[in-house]
PQR file of N, CA, C, O and H, with PARSE charges and radii, in Angstrom:
ATOM      1  N   UNK A   1       9.618  25.124  41.377 -0.4000 1.5000
ATOM      2  CA  UNK A   1       9.899  25.399  39.967 -0.0000 2.0000
ATOM      3  C   UNK A   1      10.473  24.159  39.281  0.5500 1.7000
ATOM      4  O   UNK A   1      10.078  23.818  38.166 -0.5500 1.4000
ATOM      5  N   UNK A   2      11.417  23.484  39.964 -0.4000 1.5000
ATOM      6  CA  UNK A   2      12.028  22.297  39.381 -0.0000 2.0000
ATOM      7  C   UNK A   2      10.978  21.213  39.146  0.5500 1.7000
ATOM      8  O   UNK A   2      11.034  20.507  38.140 -0.5500 1.4000
ATOM      9  H   UNK A   2      11.738  23.761  40.870  0.4000 1.0000
ATOM     10  N   UNK A   3      10.025  21.075  40.062 -0.4000 1.5000
ATOM     11  CA  UNK A   3       8.971  20.077  39.891 -0.0000 2.0000
ATOM     12  C   UNK A   3       8.122  20.380  38.656  0.5500 1.7000
ATOM     13  O   UNK A   3       7.744  19.478  37.909 -0.5500 1.4000
ATOM     14  H   UNK A   3       9.980  21.649  40.879  0.4000 1.0000
ATOM     15  N   UNK A   4       7.832  21.650  38.460 -0.4000 1.5000
ATOM     16  CA  UNK A   4       7.050  22.037  37.284 -0.0000 2.0000
ATOM     17  C   UNK A   4       7.791  21.697  36.005  0.5500 1.7000
ATOM     18  O   UNK A   4       7.198  21.195  35.050 -0.5500 1.4000
ATOM     19  H   UNK A   4       8.139  22.383  39.067  0.4000 1.0000
ATOM     20  N   UNK A   5       9.079  21.968  35.988 -0.4000 1.5000
ATOM     21  CA  UNK A   5       9.890  21.666  34.809 -0.0000 2.0000
ATOM     22  C   UNK A   5       9.952  20.154  34.604  0.5500 1.7000
ATOM     23  O   UNK A   5       9.826  19.680  33.475 -0.5500 1.4000
ATOM     24  H   UNK A   5       9.561  22.376  36.764  0.4000 1.0000
ATOM     25  N   UNK A   6      10.142  19.398  35.672 -0.4000 1.5000
ATOM     26  CA  UNK A   6      10.197  17.935  35.563 -0.0000 2.0000
ATOM     27  C   UNK A   6       8.878  17.375  35.035  0.5500 1.7000
ATOM     28  O   UNK A   6       8.876  16.471  34.200 -0.5500 1.4000
ATOM     29  H   UNK A   6      10.244  19.783  36.589  0.4000 1.0000
ATOM     30  N   UNK A   7       7.759  17.910  35.520 -0.4000 1.5000
ATOM     31  CA  UNK A   7       6.449  17.460  35.037 -0.0000 2.0000
ATOM     32  C   UNK A   7       6.265  17.793  33.559  0.5500 1.7000
ATOM     33  O   UNK A   7       5.748  16.983  32.790 -0.5500 1.4000
ATOM     34  H   UNK A   7       7.761  18.644  36.199  0.4000 1.0000
ATOM     35  N   UNK A   8       6.687  18.975  33.175 -0.4000 1.5000
ATOM     36  CA  UNK A   8       6.578  19.396  31.782 -0.0000 2.0000
ATOM     37  C   UNK A   8       7.435  18.504  30.870  0.5500 1.7000
ATOM     38  O   UNK A   8       6.995  18.084  29.799 -0.5500 1.4000
ATOM     39  H   UNK A   8       7.107  19.634  33.799  0.4000 1.0000
ATOM     40  N   UNK A   9       8.657  18.228  31.316 -0.4000 1.5000
ATOM     41  CA  UNK A   9       9.558  17.374  30.536 -0.0000 2.0000
ATOM     42  C   UNK A   9       8.970  15.964  30.433  0.5500 1.7000
ATOM     43  O   UNK A   9       8.995  15.359  29.361 -0.5500 1.4000
ATOM     44  H   UNK A   9       9.014  18.569  32.186  0.4000 1.0000
ATOM     45  N   UNK A  10       8.453  15.451  31.522 -0.4000 1.5000
ATOM     46  CA  UNK A  10       7.857  14.114  31.531 -0.0000 2.0000
ATOM     47  C   UNK A  10       6.642  14.050  30.614  0.5500 1.7000
ATOM     48  O   UNK A  10       6.479  13.099  29.849 -0.5500 1.4000
ATOM     49  H   UNK A  10       8.434  15.942  32.393  0.4000 1.0000
ATOM     50  N   UNK A  11       5.802  15.060  30.696 -0.4000 1.5000
ATOM     51  CA  UNK A  11       4.605  15.116  29.860 -0.0000 2.0000
ATOM     52  C   UNK A  11       4.970  15.227  28.390  0.5500 1.7000
ATOM     53  O   UNK A  11       4.382  14.557  27.541 -0.5500 1.4000
ATOM     54  H   UNK A  11       5.934  15.832  31.317  0.4000 1.0000
ATOM     55  N   UNK A  12       5.942  16.075  28.097 -0.4000 1.5000
ATOM     56  CA  UNK A  12       6.385  16.257  26.716 -0.0000 2.0000
ATOM     57  C   UNK A  12       6.991  14.969  26.175  0.5500 1.7000
ATOM     58  O   UNK A  12       6.751  14.599  25.026 -0.5500 1.4000
ATOM     59  H   UNK A  12       6.419  16.620  28.786  0.4000 1.0000
ATOM     60  N   UNK A  13       7.766  14.298  26.992 -0.4000 1.5000
ATOM     61  CA  UNK A  13       8.371  13.036  26.591 -0.0000 2.0000
ATOM     62  C   UNK A  13       7.302  11.990  26.270  0.5500 1.7000
ATOM     63  O   UNK A  13       7.423  11.257  25.288 -0.5500 1.4000
ATOM     64  H   UNK A  13       7.961  14.598  27.925  0.4000 1.0000
ATOM     65  N   UNK A  14       6.270  11.923  27.087 -0.4000 1.5000
ATOM     66  CA  UNK A  14       5.165  10.982  26.835 -0.0000 2.0000
ATOM     67  C   UNK A  14       4.436  11.351  25.546  0.5500 1.7000
ATOM     68  O   UNK A  14       4.067  10.472  24.767 -0.5500 1.4000
ATOM     69  H   UNK A  14       6.172  12.519  27.885  0.4000 1.0000
ATOM     70  N   UNK A  15       4.230  12.638  25.321 -0.4000 1.5000
ATOM     71  CA  UNK A  15       3.573  13.084  24.086 -0.0000 2.0000
ATOM     72  C   UNK A  15       4.401  12.710  22.856  0.5500 1.7000
ATOM     73  O   UNK A  15       3.851  12.283  21.841 -0.5500 1.4000
ATOM     74  H   UNK A  15       4.530  13.352  25.954  0.4000 1.0000
ATOM     75  N   UNK A  16       5.712  12.871  22.947 -0.4000 1.5000
ATOM     76  CA  UNK A  16       6.593  12.543  21.829 -0.0000 2.0000
ATOM     77  C   UNK A  16       6.543  11.040  21.556  0.5500 1.7000
ATOM     78  O   UNK A  16       6.505  10.623  20.398 -0.5500 1.4000
ATOM     79  H   UNK A  16       6.159  13.218  23.771  0.4000 1.0000
ATOM     80  N   UNK A  17       6.544  10.224  22.613 -0.4000 1.5000
ATOM     81  CA  UNK A  17       6.463   8.769  22.426 -0.0000 2.0000
ATOM     82  C   UNK A  17       5.138   8.387  21.775  0.5500 1.7000
ATOM     83  O   UNK A  17       5.104   7.524  20.898 -0.5500 1.4000
ATOM     84  H   UNK A  17       6.576  10.562  23.553  0.4000 1.0000
ATOM     85  N   UNK A  18       4.057   9.020  22.196 -0.4000 1.5000
ATOM     86  CA  UNK A  18       2.744   8.753  21.608 -0.0000 2.0000
ATOM     87  C   UNK A  18       2.737   9.126  20.127  0.5500 1.7000
ATOM     88  O   UNK A  18       2.254   8.358  19.294 -0.5500 1.4000
ATOM     89  H   UNK A  18       4.085   9.721  22.908  0.4000 1.0000
ATOM     90  N   UNK A  19       3.266  10.286  19.801 -0.4000 1.5000
ATOM     91  CA  UNK A  19       3.338  10.716  18.406 -0.0000 2.0000
ATOM     92  C   UNK A  19       4.196   9.778  17.572  0.5500 1.7000
ATOM     93  O   UNK A  19       3.860   9.469  16.429 -0.5500 1.4000
ATOM     94  H   UNK A  19       3.659  10.909  20.477  0.4000 1.0000
ATOM     95  N   UNK A  20       5.307   9.327  18.148 -0.4000 1.5000
ATOM     96  CA  UNK A  20       6.182   8.398  17.430 -0.0000 2.0000
ATOM     97  C   UNK A  20       5.433   7.102  17.132  0.5500 1.7000
ATOM     98  O   UNK A  20       5.545   6.559  16.033 -0.5500 1.4000
ATOM     99  H   UNK A  20       5.581   9.579  19.076  0.4000 1.0000
ATOM    100  N   UNK A  21       4.680   6.611  18.093 -0.4000 1.5000
ATOM    101  CA  UNK A  21       3.894   5.398  17.892 -0.0000 2.0000
ATOM    102  C   UNK A  21       2.867   5.600  16.783  0.5500 1.7000
ATOM    103  O   UNK A  21       2.689   4.729  15.931 -0.5500 1.4000
ATOM    104  H   UNK A  21       4.589   7.052  18.986  0.4000 1.0000
ATOM    105  N   UNK A  22       2.197   6.742  16.792 -0.4000 1.5000
ATOM    106  CA  UNK A  22       1.199   7.029  15.758 -0.0000 2.0000
ATOM    107  C   UNK A  22       1.840   7.140  14.381  0.5500 1.7000
ATOM    108  O   UNK A  22       1.282   6.653  13.398 -0.5500 1.4000
ATOM    109  H   UNK A  22       2.342   7.449  17.484  0.4000 1.0000
ATOM    110  N   UNK A  23       2.991   7.766  14.302 -0.4000 1.5000
ATOM    111  CA  UNK A  23       3.694   7.898  13.021 -0.0000 2.0000
ATOM    112  C   UNK A  23       4.139   6.522  12.532  0.5500 1.7000
ATOM    113  O   UNK A  23       4.012   6.212  11.347 -0.5500 1.4000
ATOM    114  H   UNK A  23       3.444   8.162  15.100  0.4000 1.0000
ATOM    115  N   UNK A  24       4.661   5.699  13.438 -0.4000 1.5000
ATOM    116  CA  UNK A  24       5.077   4.345  13.053 -0.0000 2.0000
ATOM    117  C   UNK A  24       3.899   3.548  12.501  0.5500 1.7000
ATOM    118  O   UNK A  24       4.041   2.843  11.502 -0.5500 1.4000
ATOM    119  H   UNK A  24       4.765   5.951  14.400  0.4000 1.0000
ATOM    120  N   UNK A  25       2.746   3.654  13.141 -0.4000 1.5000
ATOM    121  CA  UNK A  25       1.554   2.954  12.656 -0.0000 2.0000
ATOM    122  C   UNK A  25       1.143   3.462  11.274  0.5500 1.7000
ATOM    123  O   UNK A  25       0.795   2.675  10.393 -0.5500 1.4000
ATOM    124  H   UNK A  25       2.631   4.226  13.953  0.4000 1.0000
ATOM    125  N   UNK A  26       1.186   4.770  11.095 -0.4000 1.5000
ATOM    126  CA  UNK A  26       0.818   5.359   9.805 -0.0000 2.0000
ATOM    127  C   UNK A  26       1.769   4.886   8.708  0.5500 1.7000
ATOM    128  O   UNK A  26       1.336   4.564   7.601 -0.5500 1.4000
ATOM    129  H   UNK A  26       1.469   5.409  11.811  0.4000 1.0000
ATOM    130  N   UNK A  27       3.055   4.847   9.016 -0.4000 1.5000
ATOM    131  CA  UNK A  27       4.051   4.390   8.040 -0.0000 2.0000
ATOM    132  C   UNK A  27       3.778   2.932   7.665  0.5500 1.7000
ATOM    133  O   UNK A  27       3.862   2.562   6.494 -0.5500 1.4000
ATOM    134  H   UNK A  27       3.406   5.108   9.915  0.4000 1.0000
ATOM    135  N   UNK A  28       3.453   2.111   8.661 -0.4000 1.5000
ATOM    136  CA  UNK A  28       3.150   0.702   8.378 -0.0000 2.0000
ATOM    137  C   UNK A  28       1.890   0.568   7.526  0.5500 1.7000
ATOM    138  O   UNK A  28       1.835  -0.274   6.629 -0.5500 1.4000
ATOM    139  H   UNK A  28       3.386   2.412   9.612  0.4000 1.0000
ATOM    140  N   UNK A  29       0.897   1.378   7.796 -0.4000 1.5000
ATOM    141  CA  UNK A  29      -0.331   1.346   6.987 -0.0000 2.0000
ATOM    142  C   UNK A  29      -0.044   1.766   5.549  0.5500 1.7000
ATOM    143  O   UNK A  29      -0.565   1.167   4.608 -0.5500 1.4000
ATOM    144  H   UNK A  29       0.942   2.062   8.524  0.4000 1.0000
ATOM    145  N   UNK A  30       0.776   2.786   5.384 -0.4000 1.5000
ATOM    146  CA  UNK A  30       1.130   3.246   4.032 -0.0000 2.0000
ATOM    147  C   UNK A  30       1.899   2.146   3.299  0.5500 1.7000
ATOM    148  O   UNK A  30       1.667   1.906   2.114 -0.5500 1.4000
ATOM    149  H   UNK A  30       1.199   3.272   6.149  0.4000 1.0000
ATOM    150  N   UNK A  31       2.801   1.488   3.998 -0.4000 1.5000
ATOM    151  CA  UNK A  31       3.552   0.391   3.370 -0.0000 2.0000
ATOM    152  C   UNK A  31       2.599  -0.729   2.960  0.5500 1.7000
ATOM    153  O   UNK A  31       2.757  -1.329   1.897 -0.5500 1.4000
ATOM    154  H   UNK A  31       2.990   1.683   4.961  0.4000 1.0000
ATOM    155  N   UNK A  32       1.611  -1.007   3.809 -0.4000 1.5000
ATOM    156  CA  UNK A  32       0.620  -2.026   3.468 -0.0000 2.0000
ATOM    157  C   UNK A  32      -0.189  -1.631   2.244  0.5500 1.7000
ATOM    158  O   UNK A  32      -0.472  -2.466   1.384 -0.5500 1.4000
ATOM    159  H   UNK A  32       1.483  -0.520   4.673  0.4000 1.0000
ATOM    160  N   UNK A  33      -0.557  -0.371   2.164 -0.4000 1.5000
ATOM    161  CA  UNK A  33      -1.309   0.110   1.000 -0.0000 2.0000
ATOM    162  C   UNK A  33      -0.465   0.042  -0.274  0.5500 1.7000
ATOM    163  O   UNK A  33      -0.978  -0.263  -1.351 -0.5500 1.4000
ATOM    164  H   UNK A  33      -0.327   0.307   2.862  0.4000 1.0000
ATOM    165  N   UNK A  34       0.813   0.324  -0.143 -0.4000 1.5000
ATOM    166  CA  UNK A  34       1.700   0.230  -1.306 -0.0000 2.0000
ATOM    167  C   UNK A  34       1.782  -1.220  -1.782  0.5500 1.7000
ATOM    168  O   UNK A  34       1.790  -1.488  -2.983 -0.5500 1.4000
ATOM    169  H   UNK A  34       1.229   0.572   0.732  0.4000 1.0000
ATOM    170  N   UNK A  35       1.841  -2.145  -0.836 -0.4000 1.5000
ATOM    171  CA  UNK A  35       1.847  -3.559  -1.204 -0.0000 2.0000
ATOM    172  C   UNK A  35       0.557  -3.962  -1.891  0.5500 1.7000
ATOM    173  O   UNK A  35       0.567  -4.717  -2.864 -0.5500 1.4000
ATOM    174  H   UNK A  35       1.835  -1.927   0.141  0.4000 1.0000
ATOM    175  N   UNK A  36      -0.555  -3.453  -1.379 -0.4000 1.5000
ATOM    176  CA  UNK A  36      -1.853  -3.742  -1.990 -0.0000 2.0000
ATOM    177  C   UNK A  36      -1.917  -3.164  -3.399  0.5500 1.7000
ATOM    178  O   UNK A  36      -2.437  -3.800  -4.317 -0.5500 1.4000
ATOM    179  H   UNK A  36      -0.563  -2.840  -0.589  0.4000 1.0000
ATOM    180  N   UNK A  37      -1.391  -1.969  -3.563 -0.4000 1.5000
ATOM    181  CA  UNK A  37      -1.375  -1.348  -4.894 -0.0000 2.0000
ATOM    182  C   UNK A  37      -0.556  -2.200  -5.863  0.5500 1.7000
ATOM    183  O   UNK A  37      -0.948  -2.376  -7.017 -0.5500 1.4000
ATOM    184  H   UNK A  37      -0.969  -1.453  -2.818  0.4000 1.0000
ATOM    185  N   UNK A  38       0.570  -2.722  -5.405 -0.4000 1.5000
ATOM    186  CA  UNK A  38       1.393  -3.582  -6.262 -0.0000 2.0000
ATOM    187  C   UNK A  38       0.636  -4.847  -6.650  0.5500 1.7000
ATOM    188  O   UNK A  38       0.740  -5.311  -7.785 -0.5500 1.4000
ATOM    189  H   UNK A  38       0.889  -2.579  -4.468  0.4000 1.0000
ATOM    190  N   UNK A  39      -0.126  -5.405  -5.710 -0.4000 1.5000
ATOM    191  CA  UNK A  39      -0.933  -6.587  -6.034 -0.0000 2.0000
ATOM    192  C   UNK A  39      -1.980  -6.257  -7.085  0.5500 1.7000
ATOM    193  O   UNK A  39      -2.201  -7.035  -8.013 -0.5500 1.4000
ATOM    194  H   UNK A  39      -0.211  -5.027  -4.788  0.4000 1.0000
ATOM    195  N   UNK A  40      -2.623  -5.107  -6.942 -0.4000 1.5000
ATOM    196  CA  UNK A  40      -3.646  -4.694  -7.909 -0.0000 2.0000
ATOM    197  C   UNK A  40      -3.028  -4.522  -9.290  0.5500 1.7000
ATOM    198  O   UNK A  40      -3.601  -4.961 -10.287 -0.5500 1.4000
ATOM    199  H   UNK A  40      -2.443  -4.475  -6.188  0.4000 1.0000
ATOM    200  N   UNK A  41      -1.874  -3.891  -9.352 -0.4000 1.5000
ATOM    201  CA  UNK A  41      -1.195  -3.706 -10.641 -0.0000 2.0000
ATOM    202  C   UNK A  41      -0.860  -5.063 -11.251  0.5500 1.7000
ATOM    203  O   UNK A  41      -1.011  -5.258 -12.457 -0.5500 1.4000
ATOM    204  H   UNK A  41      -1.409  -3.535  -8.542  0.4000 1.0000
ATOM    205  N   UNK A  42      -0.405  -6.004 -10.421 -0.4000 1.5000
ATOM    206  CA  UNK A  42      -0.103  -7.341 -10.907 -0.0000 2.0000
ATOM    207  C   UNK A  42      -1.341  -8.039 -11.443  0.5500 1.7000
ATOM    208  O   UNK A  42      -1.295  -8.697 -12.483 -0.5500 1.4000
ATOM    209  H   UNK A  42      -0.283  -5.846  -9.441  0.4000 1.0000
ATOM    210  N   UNK A  43      -2.451  -7.891 -10.723 -0.4000 1.5000
ATOM    211  CA  UNK A  43      -3.704  -8.490 -11.195 -0.0000 2.0000
ATOM    212  C   UNK A  43      -4.157  -7.867 -12.515  0.5500 1.7000
ATOM    213  O   UNK A  43      -4.615  -8.567 -13.418 -0.5500 1.4000
ATOM    214  H   UNK A  43      -2.489  -7.357  -9.879  0.4000 1.0000
ATOM    215  N   UNK A  44      -4.022  -6.550 -12.614 -0.4000 1.5000
ATOM    216  CA  UNK A  44      -4.397  -5.876 -13.858 -0.0000 2.0000
ATOM    217  C   UNK A  44      -3.543  -6.366 -15.018  0.5500 1.7000
ATOM    218  O   UNK A  44      -4.047  -6.589 -16.118 -0.5500 1.4000
ATOM    219  H   UNK A  44      -3.650  -5.981 -11.881  0.4000 1.0000
ATOM    220  N   UNK A  45      -2.258  -6.532 -14.769 -0.4000 1.5000
ATOM    221  CA  UNK A  45      -1.364  -7.023 -15.826 -0.0000 2.0000
ATOM    222  C   UNK A  45      -1.764  -8.432 -16.243  0.5500 1.7000
ATOM    223  O   UNK A  45      -1.782  -8.756 -17.431 -0.5500 1.4000
ATOM    224  H   UNK A  45      -1.848  -6.351 -13.874  0.4000 1.0000
ATOM    225  N   UNK A  46      -2.088  -9.271 -15.252 -0.4000 1.5000
ATOM    226  CA  UNK A  46      -2.520 -10.623 -15.553 -0.0000 2.0000
ATOM    227  C   UNK A  46      -3.809 -10.647 -16.352  0.5500 1.7000
ATOM    228  O   UNK A  46      -3.959 -11.436 -17.285 -0.5500 1.4000
ATOM    229  H   UNK A  46      -2.074  -9.007 -14.288  0.4000 1.0000
ATOM    230  N   UNK A  47      -4.740  -9.777 -15.979 -0.4000 1.5000
ATOM    231  CA  UNK A  47      -6.007  -9.696 -16.713 -0.0000 2.0000
ATOM    232  C   UNK A  47      -5.772  -9.204 -18.131  0.5500 1.7000
ATOM    233  O   UNK A  47      -6.366  -9.722 -19.077 -0.5500 1.4000
ATOM    234  H   UNK A  47      -4.618  -9.136 -15.221  0.4000 1.0000
ATOM    235  N   UNK A  48      -4.913  -8.213 -18.284 -0.4000 1.5000
ATOM    236  CA  UNK A  48      -4.601  -7.705 -19.630 -0.0000 2.0000
ATOM    237  C   UNK A  48      -4.002  -8.812 -20.491  0.5500 1.7000
ATOM    238  O   UNK A  48      -4.338  -8.942 -21.668 -0.5500 1.4000
ATOM    239  H   UNK A  48      -4.430  -7.792 -17.516  0.4000 1.0000
ATOM    240  N   UNK A  49      -3.110  -9.609 -19.896 -0.4000 1.5000
ATOM    241  CA  UNK A  49      -2.489 -10.695 -20.645 -0.0000 2.0000
ATOM    242  C   UNK A  49      -3.533 -11.733 -21.054  0.5500 1.7000
ATOM    243  O   UNK A  49      -3.490 -12.254 -22.169 -0.5500 1.4000
ATOM    244  H   UNK A  49      -2.837  -9.503 -18.940  0.4000 1.0000
ATOM    245  N   UNK A  50      -4.465 -12.032 -20.156 -0.4000 1.5000
ATOM    246  CA  UNK A  50      -5.518 -12.997 -20.489 -0.0000 2.0000
ATOM    247  C   UNK A  50      -6.429 -12.468 -21.588  0.5500 1.7000
ATOM    248  O   UNK A  50      -6.815 -13.207 -22.493 -0.5500 1.4000
ATOM    249  H   UNK A  50      -4.499 -11.609 -19.251  0.4000 1.0000
ATOM    250  N   UNK A  51      -6.765 -11.203 -21.507 -0.4000 1.5000
ATOM    251  CA  UNK A  51      -7.609 -10.589 -22.544 -0.0000 2.0000
ATOM    252  C   UNK A  51      -6.883 -10.628 -23.889  0.5500 1.7000
ATOM    253  O   UNK A  51      -7.481 -10.963 -24.911 -0.5500 1.4000
ATOM    254  H   UNK A  51      -6.452 -10.602 -20.772  0.4000 1.0000
ATOM    255  N   UNK A  52      -5.599 -10.287 -23.885 -0.4000 1.5000
ATOM    256  CA  UNK A  52      -4.817 -10.340 -25.124 -0.0000 2.0000
ATOM    257  C   UNK A  52      -4.798 -11.759 -25.688  0.5500 1.7000
ATOM    258  O   UNK A  52      -4.954 -11.960 -26.893 -0.5500 1.4000
ATOM    259  H   UNK A  52      -5.113 -10.014 -23.055  0.4000 1.0000
ATOM    260  N   UNK A  53      -4.604 -12.737 -24.805 -0.4000 1.5000
ATOM    261  CA  UNK A  53      -4.560 -14.130 -25.257 -0.0000 2.0000
ATOM    262  C   UNK A  53      -5.909 -14.559 -25.839  0.5500 1.7000
ATOM    263  O   UNK A  53      -5.960 -15.217 -26.878 -0.5500 1.4000
ATOM    264  H   UNK A  53      -4.478 -12.573 -23.827  0.4000 1.0000
ATOM    265  N   UNK A  54      -7.000 -14.183 -25.166 -0.4000 1.5000
ATOM    266  CA  UNK A  54      -8.325 -14.530 -25.680 -0.0000 2.0000
ATOM    267  C   UNK A  54      -8.577 -13.871 -27.037  0.5500 1.7000
ATOM    268  O   UNK A  54      -9.108 -14.502 -27.951 -0.5500 1.4000
ATOM    269  H   UNK A  54      -6.959 -13.648 -24.322  0.4000 1.0000
ATOM    270  N   UNK A  55      -8.195 -12.604 -27.159 -0.4000 1.5000
ATOM    271  CA  UNK A  55      -8.375 -11.893 -28.419 -0.0000 2.0000
ATOM    272  C   UNK A  55      -7.558 -12.553 -29.528  0.5500 1.7000
ATOM    273  O   UNK A  55      -8.046 -12.751 -30.640 -0.5500 1.4000
ATOM    274  H   UNK A  55      -7.764 -12.092 -26.417  0.4000 1.0000
ATOM    275  N   UNK A  56      -6.315 -12.888 -29.212 -0.4000 1.5000
ATOM    276  CA  UNK A  56      -5.441 -13.530 -30.194 -0.0000 2.0000
ATOM    277  C   UNK A  56      -6.025 -14.877 -30.619  0.5500 1.7000
ATOM    278  O   UNK A  56      -6.035 -15.201 -31.807 -0.5500 1.4000
ATOM    279  H   UNK A  56      -5.918 -12.728 -28.308  0.4000 1.0000
ATOM    280  N   UNK A  57      -6.511 -15.661 -29.655 -0.4000 1.5000
ATOM    281  CA  UNK A  57      -7.125 -16.960 -29.978 -0.0000 2.0000
ATOM    282  C   UNK A  57      -8.347 -16.773 -30.857  0.5500 1.7000
ATOM    283  O   UNK A  57      -8.564 -17.523 -31.809 -0.5500 1.4000
ATOM    284  H   UNK A  57      -6.503 -15.398 -28.691  0.4000 1.0000
ATOM    285  N   UNK A  58      -9.141 -15.768 -30.530 -0.4000 1.5000
ATOM    286  CA  UNK A  58     -10.348 -15.479 -31.312 -0.0000 2.0000
ATOM    287  C   UNK A  58      -9.976 -15.111 -32.742  0.5500 1.7000
ATOM    288  O   UNK A  58     -10.597 -15.577 -33.697 -0.5500 1.4000
ATOM    289  H   UNK A  58      -8.965 -15.159 -29.756  0.4000 1.0000
ATOM    290  N   UNK A  59      -8.949 -14.264 -32.876 -0.4000 1.5000
ATOM    291  CA  UNK A  59      -8.500 -13.859 -34.210 -0.0000 2.0000
ATOM    292  C   UNK A  59      -7.964 -15.062 -34.991  0.5500 1.7000
ATOM    293  O   UNK A  59      -8.225 -15.189 -36.187 -0.5500 1.4000
ATOM    294  H   UNK A  59      -8.445 -13.886 -32.099  0.4000 1.0000
ATOM    295  N   UNK A  60      -7.218 -15.945 -34.321 -0.4000 1.5000
ATOM    296  CA  UNK A  60      -6.704 -17.140 -34.993 -0.0000 2.0000
ATOM    297  C   UNK A  60      -7.855 -18.021 -35.470  0.5500 1.7000
ATOM    298  O   UNK A  60      -7.806 -18.575 -36.569 -0.5500 1.4000
ATOM    299  H   UNK A  60      -7.005 -15.842 -33.349  0.4000 1.0000
ATOM    300  N   UNK A  61      -8.896 -18.148 -34.633 -0.4000 1.5000
ATOM    301  CA  UNK A  61     -10.070 -18.922 -35.038 -0.0000 2.0000
ATOM    302  C   UNK A  61     -10.735 -18.298 -36.253  0.5500 1.7000
ATOM    303  O   UNK A  61     -11.169 -19.004 -37.164 -0.5500 1.4000
ATOM    304  H   UNK A  61      -8.935 -17.699 -33.741  0.4000 1.0000
ATOM    305  N   UNK A  62     -10.813 -16.968 -36.265 -0.4000 1.5000
ATOM    306  CA  UNK A  62     -11.399 -16.260 -37.411 -0.0000 2.0000
ATOM    307  C   UNK A  62     -10.603 -16.515 -38.679  0.5500 1.7000
ATOM    308  O   UNK A  62     -11.169 -16.761 -39.744 -0.5500 1.4000
ATOM    309  H   UNK A  62     -10.461 -16.394 -35.526  0.4000 1.0000
ATOM    310  N   UNK A  63      -9.280 -16.452 -38.554 -0.4000 1.5000
ATOM    311  CA  UNK A  63      -8.404 -16.671 -39.711 -0.0000 2.0000
ATOM    312  C   UNK A  63      -8.538 -18.115 -40.197  0.5500 1.7000
ATOM    313  O   UNK A  63      -8.585 -18.376 -41.400 -0.5500 1.4000
ATOM    314  H   UNK A  63      -8.820 -16.252 -37.689  0.4000 1.0000
ATOM    315  N   UNK A  64      -8.600 -19.038 -39.255 -0.4000 1.5000
ATOM    316  CA  UNK A  64      -8.706 -20.460 -39.624 -0.0000 2.0000
ATOM    317  C   UNK A  64     -10.011 -20.746 -40.360  0.5500 1.7000
ATOM    318  O   UNK A  64     -10.064 -21.651 -41.193 -0.5500 1.4000
ATOM    319  H   UNK A  64      -8.562 -18.827 -38.279  0.4000 1.0000
ATOM    320  N   UNK A  65     -11.055 -19.991 -40.064 -0.4000 1.5000
ATOM    321  CA  UNK A  65     -12.346 -20.206 -40.701 -0.0000 2.0000
ATOM    322  C   UNK A  65     -12.407 -19.629 -42.111  0.5500 1.7000
ATOM    323  O   UNK A  65     -13.313 -19.959 -42.876 -0.5500 1.4000
ATOM    324  H   UNK A  65     -11.012 -19.256 -39.388  0.4000 1.0000
ATOM    325  N   UNK A  66     -11.471 -18.786 -42.454 -0.4000 1.5000
ATOM    326  CA  UNK A  66     -11.497 -18.148 -43.777 -0.0000 2.0000
ATOM    327  C   UNK A  66     -11.209 -19.101 -44.876  0.5500 1.7000
ATOM    328  O   UNK A  66     -11.197 -18.711 -46.044 -0.5500 1.4000
ATOM    329  H   UNK A  66     -10.735 -18.517 -41.833  0.4000 1.0000
TER
END
């Protein structure tokens, strides 16, 4: 009986370690995705600023031609 309990405890312990490893990997992947999302937002902001600048320059050129 004790051997069965020891095997069960050992098996359960290994399963818990495996699950912990999988959860740690998932957390790291999510953190990586969050970083990627922040980069995308930064790129979008940069593109918006460039578009605004181009539009403003275009409008200034239009005004100068009047």
